[in-house]
C-alpha positions in Angstrom: 164.7 -112.0 -72.1 165.5 -115.4 -73.8 165.2 -117.2 -70.5 161.7 -115.7 -69.9 160.6 -116.7 -73.5 161.9 -120.2 -73.1 160.3 -120.5 -69.6 157.0 -119.4 -71.0 157.2 -121.9 -73.9 158.1 -124.7 -71.4 155.1 -123.8 -69.2 152.8 -123.9 -72.3 154.1 -127.3 -73.3 153.5 -128.6 -69.7 150.0 -127.1 -69.8 149.3 -129.0 -73.1 150.6 -132.3 -71.6 148.8 -131.9 -68.3 145.4 -133.2 -69.4 146.9 -136.5 -70.6 148.6 -137.0 -67.2 145.4 -136.0 -65.3 143.5 -138.6 -67.4 145.8 -141.3 -65.9 145.4 -140.0 -62.3 148.5 -137.9 -62.2 149.6 -134.3 -62.7 152.7 -132.2 -63.4 154.0 -129.0 -61.8 156.6 -126.6 -63.2 159.2 -125.8 -60.5 161.9 -123.8 -62.3 164.0 -123.4 -65.4 167.7 -122.9 -64.6 171.0 -123.4 -66.5 169.0 -124.9 -69.4 167.5 -127.6 -67.1 163.8 -127.8 -66.4 162.7 -128.9 -63.0 159.3 -130.3 -62.6 157.4 -132.4 -60.0 155.3 -135.3 -61.0 152.2 -135.8 -58.8 149.4 -138.2 -58.1 149.6 -141.6 -59.9 152.5 -140.3 -61.9 154.8 -139.8 -58.9 155.2 -143.5 -58.2 154.4 -145.0 -61.6 156.7 -147.7 -62.9 156.6 -145.9 -66.3 157.7 -142.6 -64.8 161.2 -142.6 -66.4 159.8 -143.4 -69.9 157.1 -140.7 -69.5 159.6 -138.2 -68.3 162.3 -138.7 -70.9 160.5 -139.9 -74.0 157.3 -137.9 -73.4 157.8 -134.7 -71.4 161.5 -134.1 -72.1 161.2 -134.9 -75.8 158.2 -132.5 -76.2 160.0 -129.7 -74.4 163.3 -130.2 -76.3 161.4 -130.1 -79.6 160.1 -126.6 -78.9 163.1 -125.3 -76.8 166.2 -127.0 -78.2 168.5 -125.3 -75.6 167.0 -127.5 -72.8 169.5 -130.1 -71.8 167.4 -132.1 -69.4 164.1 -132.4 -67.5 164.4 -133.4 -63.9 161.6 -134.7 -61.7 162.1 -133.4 -58.1 160.5 -135.5 -55.4 158.5 -133.8 -52.7 161.2 -134.2 -50.1 163.7 -132.5 -52.5 161.6 -129.4 -52.6 161.8 -128.6 -48.9 
């Protein structure tokens, strides 16, 4: 039950952040939440942005950890890693 609640919160946070990424030509997709790790995929301009690591760790990961403290890390999966 807690996993479902945490996953729902994570998805809501991602949905709140999405407009900011879209504004910069990018996007974000939730992939899965497993073993307290959030897996996402950055898309569009965000996928190859030189600021990706900063956006991921200090933006997305920080926002998620603030609401779901049990999250250990947010990992961006590249397209080829999803196959």
